[in-house]
C-alpha positions in Angstrom: 42.4 43.3 25.2 45.5 42.7 23.0 46.9 45.4 20.9 50.5 44.3 20.1 51.0 40.7 18.8 52.4 38.3 21.3 55.9 38.2 19.7 56.3 42.1 19.3 58.4 42.6 22.5 60.8 39.9 21.1 60.8 41.8 17.9 61.6 45.1 19.5 64.3 43.4 21.7 66.1 41.9 19.1 65.9 44.1 16.0 65.8 47.5 17.9 67.2 47.4 21.3 70.1 45.3 20.7 71.4 46.8 17.6 70.9 50.5 19.3 72.8 49.2 22.6 75.7 47.8 20.2 75.9 50.4 17.6 79.3 51.7 16.9 78.7 53.6 13.6 78.2 57.2 12.7 74.5 57.4 11.8 72.3 55.4 14.0 69.2 57.0 12.5 70.2 56.0 9.1 71.5 52.5 9.9 69.2 51.1 12.6 66.2 53.5 13.3 65.0 54.1 9.5 65.0 50.5 8.5 63.3 49.4 11.6 60.6 51.8 11.2 59.9 50.9 7.6 59.7 47.2 8.6 57.4 47.7 11.6 54.5 50.0 10.8 52.2 47.4 12.6 54.1 47.8 15.7 53.9 51.5 15.7 50.2 51.4 14.6 49.7 49.3 18.0 51.9 51.9 20.1 49.7 54.9 18.8 46.6 52.8 19.7 47.6 52.3 23.1 48.7 56.2 23.4 45.0 57.2 22.7 43.5 59.0 25.8 40.7 56.6 26.0 43.3 53.9 26.6 44.0 55.5 30.1 41.0 53.3 31.5 41.4 50.4 29.3 43.1 47.1 30.1 45.9 46.0 28.1 47.5 42.5 27.8 50.6 41.5 29.6 52.5 41.2 26.1 51.3 44.8 25.1 53.0 46.0 28.4 56.2 44.0 27.5 56.3 45.7 24.2 55.9 49.1 25.7 58.6 48.2 28.2 60.9 47.1 25.6 60.5 50.5 23.5 61.2 52.3 26.8 64.4 50.5 27.1 65.6 51.7 23.7 64.6 55.2 24.8 66.7 54.8 28.0 69.7 53.9 25.9 69.4 56.9 23.9 69.5 59.5 26.7 72.7 58.2 28.3 74.8 60.8 26.6 72.5 63.5 28.0 72.8 62.3 31.8 75.3 63.6 34.4 78.5 61.7 34.4 78.9 58.4 36.0 79.0 58.2 39.8 81.3 55.1 40.0 84.9 55.6 38.9 85.2 51.9 38.2 82.1 51.4 36.3 82.2 50.0 32.8 81.6 52.8 30.2 78.2 52.9 28.4 78.2 53.2 24.6 76.9 56.7 23.9 75.0 57.9 21.0 74.6 61.4 20.4 71.7 63.4 21.8 70.3 63.8 18.3 69.6 60.0 18.3 66.9 60.4 21.0 65.2 63.1 18.9 65.3 60.9 15.8 63.8 58.1 17.8 60.9 60.3 19.0 60.2 61.6 15.4 60.7 58.1 13.9 58.1 56.4 16.2 55.5 59.3 15.6 56.0 60.6 19.0 55.9 64.0 20.5 59.0 65.8 22.1 57.7 67.9 25.1 60.3 70.4 26.4 58.5 73.2 28.3 59.6 75.9 30.9 57.5 74.7 33.6 58.7 71.9 36.1 56.3 69.0 36.8 57.2 65.7 38.4 55.0 63.8 35.8 57.1 65.2 33.0 60.6 65.6 34.5 63.3 63.4 36.1 65.2 65.5 38.2 69.0 65.1 37.5 70.3 68.3 39.5 69.1 70.5 42.2 70.3 74.0 42.9 69.4 75.3 46.2 66.9 78.4 46.5 67.4 81.0 49.1 63.8 80.5 50.2 63.6 77.1 52.0 59.9 77.0 51.1 60.4 77.6 47.4 58.7 75.3 45.0 60.6 73.6 42.3 61.2 75.7 39.1 63.0 74.4 35.9 66.5 75.8 35.5 67.7 73.7 32.3 66.8 70.7 30.3 69.0 67.8 29.6 66.5 65.8 27.3 62.8 66.2 26.4 59.9 64.1 27.4 58.7 61.6 24.9 54.8 61.3 24.5 53.1 58.9 22.3 49.6 60.4 22.0 48.5 61.1 25.7 50.8 58.3 27.0 54.3 59.2 28.7 57.0 56.8 27.2 60.0 58.8 28.9 60.3 61.9 31.2 62.5 64.7 30.2 65.6 65.1 32.2 66.0 68.5 34.1 68.0 70.7 36.6 65.6 72.5 39.1 66.0 75.1 41.8 64.1 74.6 44.9 64.0 75.3 48.7 65.5 72.9 51.2 62.1 72.1 52.7 60.8 71.0 49.2 63.8 69.0 48.0 67.0 67.7 49.4 69.4 68.1 46.8 71.6 65.0 47.6 68.6 62.6 48.3 66.6 63.8 45.1 69.4 63.2 42.8 71.1 60.2 44.3 68.2 58.2 45.8 67.0 55.1 43.7 65.2 56.1 40.8 62.1 53.8 40.5 60.5 52.5 37.2 64.0 52.8 35.6 66.1 50.2 34.0 69.4 52.0 33.6 71.0 55.5 34.4 74.7 56.1 34.6 74.5 58.7 37.3 72.4 57.1 39.9 70.9 53.9 41.3 67.7 52.5 39.8 65.0 49.9 40.4 62.4 48.2 38.0 61.0 44.8 38.2 63.3 43.3 35.6 66.3 43.6 37.9 67.6 40.3 39.3 66.0 38.3 36.5 67.8 36.4 33.8 68.5 37.8 30.1 65.2 36.5 28.9 62.8 36.8 31.9 63.7 40.4 32.5 61.9 41.3 29.3 58.8 40.0 30.7 58.5 43.3 32.7 55.4 45.4 32.6 55.6 49.0 31.5 54.3 51.9 33.7 51.6 53.7 31.9 51.0 57.4 32.7 48.7 59.5 30.8 48.4 63.3 30.5 44.5 63.9 29.7 42.7 67.0 29.3 41.3 67.0 32.8 43.6 64.8 34.9 47.0 63.3 35.1 46.8 59.6 35.7 49.9 57.8 37.2 50.3 54.1 36.8 47.0 53.4 35.2 47.3 49.5 35.2 47.2 49.6 39.0 43.6 50.7 38.5 42.4 48.7 35.7 43.9 45.4 37.0 41.6 44.2 39.9 44.6 42.3 41.4 46.4 45.5 42.3 44.8 46.4 45.7 46.3 48.5 48.3 45.8 48.5 52.0 48.3 51.0 52.9 47.6 53.4 55.7 47.6 57.3 55.3 51.2 57.7 56.2 52.1 55.1 53.6 49.8 56.4 51.0 51.4 59.7 51.2 54.9 58.4 50.7 53.8 56.2 47.9 52.2 59.1 46.1 55.6 61.2 46.5 57.5 58.2 45.0 54.8 57.8 42.5 55.0 61.4 41.3 58.7 61.8 41.4 59.8 58.1 41.2 62.7 58.9 43.8 62.8 60.1 47.3 62.9 63.8 47.8 63.3 64.7 51.4 63.6 61.3 53.2 65.5 58.5 51.5 63.0 55.6 51.6 65.7 53.5 50.2 65.8 51.0 47.2 63.3 48.4 48.3 60.1 50.3 48.6 57.0 48.4 47.1 55.9 51.2 44.8 54.7 49.0 41.8 50.8 48.9 42.8 50.5 52.6 43.5 48.1 54.8 41.5 47.2 58.5 41.6 45.2 61.1 39.8 45.4 64.9 40.1 44.0 67.7 37.9 45.9 68.7 35.0 47.8 71.9 35.7 48.4 73.1 32.2 48.0 72.4 28.6 50.8 70.8 26.7 
């Protein structure tokens, strides 16, 4: 089933991502986003079709997934200014658009900004961890750096948050410094997605991870289920590790390194609360 046109991912890359990445003006929303939205109603209609809850069990074309991935890269550029500072002193500086640009993006694509007071790894990328006195304390949200972005029921980008947790739940250093999977770029930590290591054109043929917040369940990485080629023969210990990496997208207590093969994992769990 194809929803986007086969060229939409090229179009997003060249007419939205690149102008956003390279922008040096004072009003990105006016100069880049607004003209793009006006010229790409068809792309946004396709985006919202895939965001519908029934699409959580539907197959999409590889070009559809590439288009979603291209849009997610735009969002990743827009959250750079809200992240913790760079970890490498000699790293090249990222061009930083103001945080309001990300909110403008969410509004412009017809998305929904989710910024709630309860922590959940489906919704939240952990950028900072404060230690709780009780080593068994579950993670609780302390502060938000940027909100999650939803299109319908589909998550486009998680929100960035500070949490407080016990040492038996989250190791502060591992949780904030280990490899963040399914991420293209962060300025504060190492990342890994399947675009890395490919050329300037081939890297854009990367599948987007589709997660859906549904009325009865949370569905993580749904294409690992609807694609019959994605079959896992993991043992129970590896399955537990994979579910933890799938939910948090990073290591939390034991550092599993930068080369874990997480891409074919899938998980569902009951919806904990309404958004």
